[in-house]
C-alpha positions in Angstrom: -60.8 23.2 -14.9 -61.1 19.4 -15.0 -57.3 19.1 -14.3 -57.6 21.4 -11.2 -60.6 19.3 -9.9 -58.6 16.1 -10.4 -55.6 17.6 -8.6 -57.6 18.8 -5.7 -59.4 15.5 -5.4 -56.0 13.6 -5.2 -54.2 16.1 -3.1 -56.8 16.6 -0.3 -56.5 13.2 1.2 -52.7 13.4 1.1 -52.8 16.8 2.9 -55.2 15.6 5.4 -52.9 12.7 6.4 -50.0 15.1 6.8 -51.9 17.4 9.2 -51.0 16.3 12.7 -53.7 16.2 15.4 -51.6 17.9 18.1 -53.8 16.8 21.0 -53.4 13.2 20.1 -50.0 13.0 18.4 -47.1 11.4 20.1 -44.0 13.3 21.3 -40.6 13.2 19.7 -39.0 10.8 22.2 -41.9 8.2 21.7 -41.7 8.6 17.9 -37.9 8.1 17.9 -38.4 4.8 19.8 -41.3 3.9 17.6 -39.3 4.5 14.4 -36.3 2.4 15.7 -38.7 -0.5 16.6 -40.4 -0.3 13.2 -37.0 -0.5 11.4 -36.2 -3.6 13.6 -39.5 -5.2 12.7 -38.8 -4.5 9.0 -35.3 -6.1 9.3 -36.8 -9.1 11.0 -39.3 -9.5 8.1 -36.8 -9.0 5.4 -34.5 -11.7 6.9 -37.3 -14.3 6.3 -37.9 -14.8 2.5 -41.5 -15.9 3.1 -42.3 -12.7 4.9 -40.3 -10.3 2.8 -42.2 -11.1 -0.4 -45.4 -9.5 1.0 -43.9 -6.5 2.8 -44.9 -3.5 0.6 -45.8 0.0 1.3 -44.6 2.7 3.7 -45.4 0.5 6.7 -42.5 -1.7 5.6 -40.0 1.1 4.9 -36.5 0.5 6.1 -36.2 4.3 6.8 -36.4 5.4 10.4 -37.2 8.9 9.1 -40.4 7.6 7.3 -41.6 6.0 10.5 -40.7 9.0 12.6 -42.6 11.3 10.4 -45.6 9.0 10.3 -45.7 8.8 14.1 -45.4 12.6 14.5 -48.1 13.2 12.0 -50.8 10.8 13.3 -52.9 10.1 16.3 -51.4 7.6 18.8 -54.1 5.0 18.1 -53.3 5.0 14.4 -49.6 4.6 15.2 -50.2 1.8 17.6 -52.5 0.1 15.0 -49.7 0.1 12.5 -47.2 -1.3 15.0 -49.7 -4.1 15.9 -50.4 -4.9 12.3 -46.7 -5.2 11.6 -46.3 -7.4 14.6 -49.3 -9.6 13.7 -47.9 -10.1 10.1 -44.4 -10.9 11.3 -45.9 -13.4 13.7 -48.0 -15.0 11.1 -45.2 -15.5 8.6 -42.8 -16.8 11.2 -40.4 -13.9 11.5 -41.0 -13.5 15.2 
């Protein structure tokens, strides 16, 4: 019983993140462009050793697919917030 409760507690937030909000989610063309731009941002950061050391987590994945799925599965404002956060970090560490 305790194992099931722990599993449910851990899985619920993960499942909630995967459920798209169709009314607010971006379209495939936008997400394709977003994913390509995200990979370009990651490449720019990795090229600068001072930046690369702190680039961790899915936000910094070099996989276009990861960014595309994130974009398709989240509201536009969340997607834009992630893009802006990457940009701000890259600017602060001198990659752009």
